[in-house]
C-alpha positions as CSV (number, residue, x, y, z in Angstrom):
1,M,-27.0,-2.6,-3.8
2,H,-23.6,-0.8,-3.8
3,T,-23.6,2.9,-4.9
4,P,-21.8,4.2,-7.9
5,R,-19.2,5.7,-5.4
6,Y,-18.7,2.2,-4.0
7,Q,-18.2,0.7,-7.5
8,Q,-15.8,3.3,-8.4
9,G,-13.7,2.7,-5.2
10,W,-14.0,-1.1,-5.7
11,S,-12.6,-0.8,-9.2
12,R,-9.8,1.4,-8.1
13,L,-9.0,-0.9,-5.1
14,R,-8.7,-3.8,-7.5
15,Q,-6.5,-1.9,-9.7
16,V,-4.1,-0.8,-7.1
17,D,-4.1,-3.7,-4.6
18,A,-5.5,-6.6,-6.5
19,A,-6.4,-9.7,-4.6
20,A,-4.7,-8.3,-1.4
21,G,-7.1,-5.4,-1.3
22,E,-10.0,-7.7,-1.8
23,R,-8.8,-10.0,1.2
24,V,-8.6,-6.9,3.4
25,I,-12.2,-5.9,2.7
26,A,-13.4,-9.5,2.9
27,S,-11.7,-10.0,6.3
28,L,-13.7,-7.0,7.7
29,Q,-17.0,-8.4,6.8
30,D,-17.5,-10.4,10.1
31,I,-16.3,-7.6,12.4
32,S,-16.9,-4.2,10.8
33,P,-18.3,-4.2,7.2
34,D,-18.8,-0.5,7.5
35,L,-15.1,0.0,7.9
36,G,-14.6,-2.0,4.7
37,R,-17.2,0.2,2.9
38,Y,-15.4,3.4,4.3
39,I,-12.1,2.2,2.8
40,V,-13.7,1.4,-0.6
41,E,-15.9,4.6,-0.8
42,F,-13.7,7.2,0.8
43,G,-10.1,5.8,0.4
44,F,-10.4,4.4,-3.0
45,G,-13.5,5.9,-4.4
46,D,-12.9,9.5,-3.3
47,V,-9.1,10.0,-2.6
48,Y,-7.5,7.4,-4.9
49,C,-9.6,8.6,-7.9
50,R,-8.7,12.2,-7.6
51,P,-6.7,13.8,-10.2
52,G,-3.3,15.4,-9.6
53,L,-1.2,12.4,-8.6
54,S,-0.5,9.2,-10.4
55,L,-1.2,5.9,-8.7
56,Q,2.6,5.4,-8.4
57,Q,2.8,8.8,-6.6
58,R,0.0,7.9,-4.4
59,E,1.6,4.7,-3.5
60,L,5.0,6.2,-2.8
61,A,3.2,8.7,-0.4
62,T,1.4,5.8,1.3
63,I,4.5,3.7,1.7
64,A,6.4,6.8,3.2
65,A,3.5,7.6,5.5
66,L,3.1,3.9,6.7
67,T,6.9,3.6,7.1
68,A,6.9,6.8,9.3
69,L,4.2,5.4,11.5
70,G,6.3,2.6,12.5
71,N,3.4,0.5,13.7
72,A,1.4,-0.5,10.5
73,T,3.5,-3.3,9.0
74,P,0.6,-5.4,7.6
75,Q,-0.7,-2.2,5.9
76,L,2.8,-1.3,4.7
77,K,3.2,-4.8,3.3
78,V,0.0,-4.5,1.3
79,H,1.0,-1.0,-0.1
80,I,4.5,-2.2,-1.0
81,A,2.9,-4.9,-3.0
82,A,0.4,-2.4,-4.5
83,G,3.3,-0.2,-5.4
84,L,4.9,-3.0,-7.4
85,N,1.5,-3.7,-8.9
86,V,1.1,-0.2,-10.2
87,G,4.7,-0.1,-11.7
88,L,6.9,1.2,-8.9
89,S,10.4,-0.3,-9.0
90,Q,11.9,-2.0,-6.0
91,Q,14.6,0.7,-6.0
92,E,11.8,3.5,-5.8
93,I,10.4,1.8,-2.9
94,H,13.7,1.1,-1.3
95,E,14.7,4.7,-1.6
96,T,11.3,5.9,-0.3
97,I,11.7,3.8,2.9
98,L,15.4,4.8,3.3
99,Q,14.4,8.6,3.0
100,M,12.1,8.0,6.1
101,A,15.1,7.3,8.2
102,V,15.8,11.0,8.1
103,Y,12.2,12.0,9.0
104,A,10.9,9.1,11.0
105,G,13.9,7.7,12.5
106,F,16.1,4.6,12.0
107,P,13.8,2.1,13.8
108,A,10.8,3.1,11.4
109,A,13.0,2.8,8.3
110,L,14.5,-0.4,9.6
111,N,10.9,-2.0,10.0
112,G,9.9,-0.7,6.7
113,M,12.9,-2.2,4.9
114,F,12.4,-5.5,6.6
115,A,8.8,-5.3,5.4
116,A,10.0,-4.5,1.8
117,K,12.5,-7.3,1.9
118,E,9.6,-9.8,2.6
119,V,7.4,-8.5,-0.1
120,F,10.1,-8.4,-2.6
121,A,11.1,-12.0,-1.7
122,E,7.3,-13.0,-2.3
123,H,7.1,-11.0,-5.4
124,D,10.3,-12.0,-7.3
125,G,12.2,-14.5,-5.2
126,P,15.0,-13.8,-2.7
127,E,17.4,-12.5,-5.3
128,A,15.1,-9.4,-5.8
129,T,16.0,-8.2,-2.3
130,A,19.5,-7.1,-3.1
131,S,19.7,-3.5,-3.7
132,G,22.2,-0.7,-3.3
């Protein structure tokens, strides 16, 4: 029933976000399954499968953008976890969020850093949140 484009997107979503991505799509089934399909087909099937950037680079760009928005904390947490999942270090994520203080302001960077602190604690335990 799902198109090859959907299958490609689903495979990439699972590679990047693992169970968290699957939960996001599942949570849309009762309110907007089309939105879930768009995320899978376009976001992950078309954009995330493009050549030119590694998955790590794509996640850093996504973390920066979501931090700069300042109002997308749930999505930011998913993508911080995804960044760790595709091999980013906590330091790379930390520095990306810190960089956003210059371009998006301190409130956005603070919100992003607190989101990262929560994800890091869930990922590796509280000792993982200590960074320079």
